[in-house]
KOLZA-597202 format. One line per field, with one value per residue (C-alpha): residue number from 0; x, y, z negated. Coordinates in pm, whole numbers, plus 50000, padded with zeros to 5 digits. Last residue first. Layout:
N
n	[NUM,...] $
px	[X,...] $
py	[Y,...] $
pz	[Z,...] $
//
This chain:
596
n	[595,594,593,592,591,590,589,588,587,586,585,584,583,582,581,580,579,578,577,576,575,574,573,572,571,570,569,568,567,566,565,564,563,562,561,560,559,558,557,556,555,554,553,552,551,550,549,548,547,546,545,544,543,542,541,540,539,538,537,536,535,534,533,532,531,530,529,528,527,526,525,524,523,522,521,520,519,518,517,516,515,514,513,512,511,510,509,508,507,506,505,504,503,502,501,500,499,498,497,496,495,494,493,492,491,490,489,488,487,486,485,484,483,482,481,480,479,478,477,476,475,474,473,472,471,470,469,468,467,466,465,464,463,462,461,460,459,458,457,456,455,454,453,452,451,450,449,448,447,446,445,444,443,442,441,440,439,438,437,436,435,434,433,432,431,430,429,428,427,426,425,424,423,422,421,420,419,418,417,416,415,414,413,412,411,410,409,408,407,406,405,404,403,402,401,400,399,398,397,396,395,394,393,392,391,390,389,388,387,386,385,384,383,382,381,380,379,378,377,376,375,374,373,372,371,370,369,368,367,366,365,364,363,362,361,360,359,358,357,356,355,354,353,352,351,350,349,348,347,346,345,344,343,342,341,340,339,338,337,336,335,334,333,332,331,330,329,328,327,326,325,324,323,322,321,320,319,318,317,316,315,314,313,312,311,310,309,308,307,306,305,304,303,302,301,300,299,298,297,296,295,294,293,292,291,290,289,288,287,286,285,284,283,282,281,280,279,278,277,276,275,274,273,272,271,270,269,268,267,266,265,264,263,262,261,260,259,258,257,256,255,254,253,252,251,250,249,248,247,246,245,244,243,242,241,240,239,238,237,236,235,234,233,232,231,230,229,228,227,226,225,224,223,222,221,220,219,218,217,216,215,214,213,212,211,210,209,208,207,206,205,204,203,202,201,200,199,198,197,196,195,194,193,192,191,190,189,188,187,186,185,184,183,182,181,180,179,178,177,176,175,174,173,172,171,170,169,168,167,166,165,164,163,162,161,160,159,158,157,156,155,154,153,152,151,150,149,148,147,146,145,144,143,142,141,140,139,138,137,136,135,134,133,132,131,130,129,128,127,126,125,124,123,122,121,120,119,118,117,116,115,114,113,112,111,110,109,108,107,106,105,104,103,102,101,100,99,98,97,96,95,94,93,92,91,90,89,88,87,86,85,84,83,82,81,80,79,78,77,76,75,74,73,72,71,70,69,68,67,66,65,64,63,62,61,60,59,58,57,56,55,54,53,52,51,50,49,48,47,46,45,44,43,42,41,40,39,38,37,36,35,34,33,32,31,30,29,28,27,26,25,24,23,22,21,20,19,18,17,16,15,14,13,12,11,10,9,8,7,6,5,4,3,2,1,0] $
px	[36178,36205,35873,35985,36316,36128,35903,36195,36397,36136,36035,36397,36445,36143,36270,36617,36472,36290,36588,36813,36576,36584,36965,36993,36774,36935,37288,37518,37625,37806,37699,37757,37487,37222,37026,37067,36976,36666,36561,36615,36407,36129,36137,36111,35827,35623,35653,35616,35333,35151,35212,35066,34762,34656,34441,34259,34201,34026,33801,33705,33603,33366,33035,33011,33254,33106,33430,33501,33337,33602,33874,33691,33621,33980,34111,33919,33982,34359,34521,34782,34767,34938,35257,35280,35240,35508,35746,35675,35714,36037,36169,36075,36272,36568,36550,36563,36922,36930,36936,36615,36457,36576,36410,36094,36081,36118,35837,35608,35697,35616,35301,34988,35102,35273,34952,34757,34991,34994,34615,34313,34298,34249,34488,34718,34781,34816,35075,35281,35250,35350,35656,35766,35740,36077,36234,36102,36325,36502,36188,35902,35635,35639,35640,35327,35133,35256,35131,34781,34756,34880,34612,34337,34400,34602,34404,34292,33968,33779,33861,34116,34216,33973,33965,34154,33894,33593,33732,33803,33453,33312,33512,33389,33022,32919,33198,33011,32706,32895,32896,32516,32478,32781,32706,32364,32513,32786,32540,32325,32626,32766,32423,32381,32722,32611,32289,32482,32705,33074,33322,33631,33813,33489,33299,33633,33649,33338,33503,33813,33614,33454,33789,33950,33663,33701,34073,33966,34140,33850,33605,33776,33591,33612,33534,33665,33702,33792,33441,33155,32911,33153,33432,33455,33226,33406,33343,33668,33633,33314,33398,33730,33999,34190,34249,34242,34418,34699,34727,34802,35149,35313,35646,35464,35345,35020,34779,35009,35078,34713,34616,34878,34783,34415,34499,34709,34419,34188,34446,34484,34231,34366,34718,34602,34414,34042,33919,33954,34059,33818,33927,33672,33760,33739,33389,33294,33101,33338,33175,33120,32869,33134,33296,33524,33273,33087,33392,33503,33425,33175,33438,33684,33994,34233,34526,34892,35106,35319,35251,35364,35692,35734,35896,36249,36290,36025,36088,35756,35836,36159,35985,35700,35953,36177,35902,35694,35999,36074,35713,35684,36017,35943,35609,35722,36047,35917,35823,36059,36383,36545,36882,36857,36488,36543,36818,36603,36303,36532,36647,36303,36106,36322,36441,36091,36018,36337,36247,35905,36051,36296,36033,35792,35758,35681,35322,35255,35430,35190,34925,34546,34527,34264,34417,34248,34388,34735,34780,34698,34895,35204,35158,35142,35409,35650,35575,35637,35968,36206,35981,36171,36502,36368,36129,36402,36625,36342,36254,36619,36635,36311,36464,36732,36469,36279,36601,36663,36309,36383,36670,36977,37042,37381,37282,37259,37035,36790,36790,36732,36433,36300,36294,35973,35783,35474,35728,35771,35412,35339,35654,35613,35262,35282,35613,35663,35315,35261,35557,35410,35076,35249,35607,35543,35290,35520,35648,35320,34993,35118,34936,34604,34576,34659,34387,34136,34210,34183,33854,33709,33809,34045,33899,34066,33788,33852,34218,34121,33878,34169,34428,34242,34036,34279,34566,34374,34377,34507,34803,34789,35106,35321,35026,34949,35309,35310,34984,35125,35427,35298,34928,34929,35268,35287,34924,34980,35287,35100,34794,34991,34822,35149,35256,34978,34746,34821,34720,34409,34300,34359,34151,33868,33880,33861,33536,33357,33100,33371,33571,33269,33212,33573,33544,33214,33355,33653,33435,33193,33475,33617,33275,33229,33561,33451,33125,33313,33512,33181,33044,33362,33337,32982,33108,33392,33142,32908,33186,33289,32931,32906,33198,33496,33506,33798,33616,33242,33229,33527,33491,33122,33187,33469,33251,32956,33176,33321,32966,32867,33179,33080,32742,32824,33175,33036,33066,33343,33338,33718,33795,33500,33343,33645,33916,33692,33589,33954,34031,33755,33881,34250,34212,34076,34384,34616,34431,34467,34842,34898,34732,34416] $
py	[94386,94173,94306,94667,94590,94436,94740,94980,94754,94751,95114,95227,95015,95182,95525,95440,95358,95691,95879,95721,95833,96183,96188,96037,96316,96599,96529,96324,96087,96363,96669,96474,96239,96497,96271,95983,96174,96323,95978,95828,96107,96047,95672,95736,95986,95779,95464,95611,95838,95540,95319,95594,95652,95287,95297,95616,95463,95159,95375,95578,95262,95144,95180,94821,94551,94281,94085,94160,94501,94612,94528,94721,95027,95030,94989,95288,95499,95449,95451,95177,95209,95544,95363,95214,95555,95684,95414,95490,95865,95807,95612,95905,96133,95892,95906,96286,96293,96633,96988,97127,97173,96836,96659,96866,96748,96382,96423,96569,96284,96027,96203,96090,95752,95672,95749,95532,95237,95290,95253,95365,95695,95926,95769,95639,95992,96124,95857,95967,96325,96204,96031,96353,96553,96481,96474,96832,97001,97183,97389,97311,97573,97559,97179,97175,97392,97185,96867,97011,97126,96784,96603,96842,96818,97109,97426,97556,97710,97551,97205,96971,96797,96712,96333,96261,96402,96280,95926,95933,96055,95782,95524,95625,95678,95326,95181,95272,95066,94743,94618,94628,94392,94166,93997,93874,93758,93562,93394,93277,93135,92957,92813,92699,92534,92340,92227,92096,91885,91960,91682,91882,91885,91839,92134,92312,92335,92555,92785,92782,92907,93182,93300,93292,93495,93752,93775,93951,93858,93647,93923,94196,94517,94844,95212,95475,95844,96078,96226,96175,96051,95768,95755,95376,95147,94812,94453,94278,93904,93882,94220,94079,94321,94035,94060,93687,93592,93849,93805,93436,93544,93231,93411,93716,93525,93685,93403,93138,93331,93402,93047,92903,93134,93046,92674,92698,92875,92589,92330,92464,92221,91931,92007,92036,91708,91724,91575,91898,91862,91942,92239,92515,92820,93060,92933,92802,92927,93209,93551,93767,94038,94239,94249,94502,94783,94577,94592,94241,94110,93848,93714,93616,93833,93804,93567,93581,93274,93322,92974,92817,93008,93274,93159,93261,92920,92676,92411,92480,92851,92801,92610,92864,93150,93018,92895,93212,93431,93252,93298,93660,93763,93566,93741,94079,94093,93924,94161,94450,94295,93953,94040,94362,94328,93959,94043,94309,94078,93794,94025,94182,93862,93670,94010,94103,93756,93769,94122,94001,93690,93899,94163,93911,94108,94420,94304,94279,94614,94796,94739,94758,94506,94278,94319,94476,94828,94793,94420,94464,94789,94624,94308,94504,94751,94462,94317,94666,94731,94628,94778,95108,94946,94698,94959,95217,94951,94811,95154,95213,94875,94962,95280,95071,94819,95106,95213,94857,94844,95160,94986,95196,95246,95416,95719,95925,95656,95707,96085,96029,95805,96070,96338,96190,96297,96078,95798,95904,95851,95544,95366,95472,95323,95038,94861,95019,94993,94671,94481,94130,94232,94404,94528,94871,94705,94464,94713,94896,94707,94532,94793,94742,94368,94417,94683,94462,94158,94362,94506,94161,94027,93733,93382,93179,93265,93631,93575,93403,93687,93934,93721,93660,93970,94195,94036,94102,94480,94555,94316,93973,93771,94015,94107,93737,93675,93981,93870,93523,93684,93995,93916,93538,93470,93792,93762,93404,93495,93765,93540,93289,92948,92817,92565,92323,92621,92724,92380,92387,92709,92557,92253,92474,92676,92356,92242,92219,92486,92723,92665,92757,93067,93171,93115,93304,93599,93625,93594,93857,94098,94053,94126,94425,94558,94525,94700,94986,95025,95044,95300,95506,95498,95631,95912,95999,96009,96230,96477,96462,96528,96820,96982,97054,97414,97362,97590,97532,97178,97006,97191,97105,96739,96703,96851,96628,96318,96410,96447,96110,95963,96053,95878,95530,95573,95558,95883,95892,96271,96282,96005,95984,96329,96550,96355,96280,96646,96747,96515,96672,97020,96966,97066,97401,97455,97363,97598,97876,97814,97794,98132,98173] $
pz	[28871,29184,29316,29276,29441,29735,29767,29771,30000,30275,30220,30259,30573,30736,30637,30767,31107,31133,30987,31248,31524,31377,31365,31714,31853,31658,31780,31560,31835,32018,32219,32541,32408,32501,32736,32488,32172,32330,32446,32102,31948,32202,32131,31757,31794,32041,31832,31484,31599,31748,31442,31218,31442,31439,31126,31229,31573,31424,31207,31513,31700,31426,31614,31738,31629,31851,31873,32240,32204,31957,32209,32484,32266,32138,32493,32635,32327,32363,32018,32060,32440,32406,32309,32659,32818,32584,32702,33068,33015,32823,33124,33349,33115,33132,33512,33494,33362,33193,33333,33174,33519,33645,33352,33402,33765,33667,33413,33681,33918,33652,33518,33698,33829,33500,33308,33553,33493,33117,33129,32932,33118,32818,32569,32845,32974,32620,32547,32847,32724,32377,32521,32692,32368,32208,32556,32611,32351,32637,32705,32464,32537,32917,32903,32684,32929,33222,33052,33004,33364,33477,33275,33394,33767,33906,33967,34306,34177,34469,34333,34490,34169,33888,33918,33593,33354,33555,33553,33181,33101,33329,33128,32784,32873,32980,32765,32445,32546,32602,32242,32223,32523,32479,32147,32263,32594,32414,32178,32471,32655,32348,32264,32625,32602,32295,32466,32765,32542,32508,32588,32499,32833,33028,32886,32856,33235,33221,32963,33182,33481,33270,33128,33474,33618,33342,33414,33737,34063,34197,34098,34301,34224,34413,34379,34618,34538,34825,34814,35061,34795,34713,34968,34984,34783,34769,34672,34753,34814,35023,35181,35310,35194,35032,34658,34576,34900,34897,34520,34576,34692,34546,34494,34362,34058,33938,34023,33881,33559,33484,33573,33337,33050,33086,33113,32796,32626,32730,32614,32259,32111,32318,32200,31837,31835,31756,31426,31231,30869,30588,30377,30439,30230,30520,30591,30931,31232,31310,31353,31659,31567,31390,31048,30883,30831,30567,30347,30256,29907,30024,30263,29991,29987,30277,30254,30154,30088,29776,29633,29961,29956,30223,30548,30645,30820,30698,30966,31137,31114,31309,31588,31598,31607,31883,32116,32070,32125,32452,32567,32452,32604,32922,32978,32849,33048,33370,33651,33573,33700,33668,33511,33311,33226,33143,32891,32726,32686,32571,32287,32228,32156,31909,31783,31664,31523,31315,31205,31088,30919,30719,30642,30489,30165,30371,30411,30039,29991,30224,29958,29960,29670,29825,30166,30467,30488,30335,30405,30775,30813,30666,30877,31203,31094,31031,31376,31526,31347,31626,31894,31897,31988,32243,32386,32452,32607,32820,32962,33050,33227,33409,33553,33724,33838,34004,34179,34296,34436,34638,34817,34889,34520,34495,34290,34609,34754,34466,34525,34898,34819,34580,34853,34997,34682,34626,34579,34218,34100,34310,34194,33832,33822,34075,34010,33668,33513,33717,33573,33594,33446,33155,33177,33024,32790,32603,32342,32281,32272,31957,31750,31934,31869,31503,31472,31657,31438,31118,31241,31310,30969,31024,30988,31263,31509,31440,31524,31850,31926,31908,32090,32416,32508,32324,32515,32843,32798,33146,33127,33293,33242,33047,32827,32771,32663,32439,32276,32204,32039,31859,31806,31755,31597,31397,31284,31167,30962,30772,30739,30531,30559,30702,30964,30872,30829,31186,31310,31091,31255,31596,31495,31363,31683,31888,31724,32058,31972,31849,32164,32377,32163,32227,32602,32621,32429,32666,32977,32851,32775,33125,33280,33051,33177,33540,33456,33293,33616,33805,33559,33592,33971,33933,33711,33950,34236,34031,33960,34326,34444,34203,34381,34154,34044,33802,33557,33623,33762,33602,33272,33247,33336,33082,32805,32906,32900,32560,32426,32577,32410,32054,32034,32177,32038,31686,31489,31231,31186,31212,31462,31701,31673,31619,31800,32099,32121,32102,32395,32605,32503,32586,32950,32831,32616,32904,33139,32884,32854,33231,33283,33490] $
//
């Protein structure tokens, strides 16, 4: 079968998702079973994968879905515990003391705090922490999910202490024994040094492209969830948004070039958080009090905006919380501390928490005789940390037994309907990516699709390499998995079109990060955290523009860099410049309109 036909067939599960979930606006609980069936039929009848392998991939998907549901439960339980203790009201009051402006709040929580949590834990944890926190502060559930998804871009390549690079790119490239010789030829005798070299390129692309992400977050929020449905209201805080962007990306870039791929997102988010909160407290670049932006009153919200998880206070509530702000934040500080401590390689707690002992790692090797192995390590899961911290909060905040029972009961009620979509979403992904080794002899579906695109694009490949990385994350739900699948393929295409292949691998990593913005897997999980059931397609429609901006701008930058011998006015740099100039044009256009 020709490469083009294979590519088209590989695209069918993704097309089914686009049609039913995004275009027809079906809930994921109805759309994803269709995508699963399409992937299963293709795997069995076209790729000729044994039925046992299809079933093994499906079972592995159910187990992975269970691990996600466990994390979601922990996140919901922690938030409900804080609501019962009154901590959420105190946190909300703390933000109001800095500013009641929701535009500033979303930048601090989603962009900065979210980046720090991504750097510490990765794997969707920011959505499990930042998204319910925003809902607890009075944000519409959908607005919180959309904001949480958009920032899943710049910090993702260095999430979970650099896992997408140190595991994803590493595993993908090291599959070819000749790669070590290539690294040595460049002067990198140690493989880790070569990975760090690629990471600096990834960080540069992210730092440039991520400059406008905080502005896009507030612009999308005011456009889709504001009373006046206006991008302009978000763009009014462009100075603060750019300040917040640079406060994170500058240290992020410095850390990537000095400390390696483990710490850019974690340190960038933490340093940025310290800089921006301190500056905001002093009123630096802040909007005037009378210009503070807020959502419309709750009764005027669209019914699609809210989920099962709702704060237990009114947005207009004015009484001050009795709990101190440090005490209120302490559970989240404990979460962040435990995430960092357990992930620090210097402490090597991972060796203990992920030990092969069957009491620590629950494993099902070679499911149904296939090469697929499922495992779950509960001590390593962020869900366990969330649950432990919720129990610690009983003592930190003096919660009564009856209050904790309410939090537990409420969390279980929210979890059950919100989990249904994951039961089909993750198995579909697992079937899609576990299609190698079939009797037909075809490459697995993602590779077949990428090869079809590569054959069409030729030397223009850098423009498309980020979208292939994004496609991998879209279907797999992970930048790490996308990098595993495509890094070696991207390197080979770079060699074939006679450009520096390490830049193409860097574009793969950046694209894989951008794919998290629209990833069905992550959207379903983030929506489930706040009980936003059946609205996943609406979330993806609102995050498509930021995804195309990110993948397109990074791809243009990459094309410009690998073709820099043609001068700075090559097509890539021109298109990247147009992308940036367009953002600047809209900023000044809206500000001129307001001034007049």
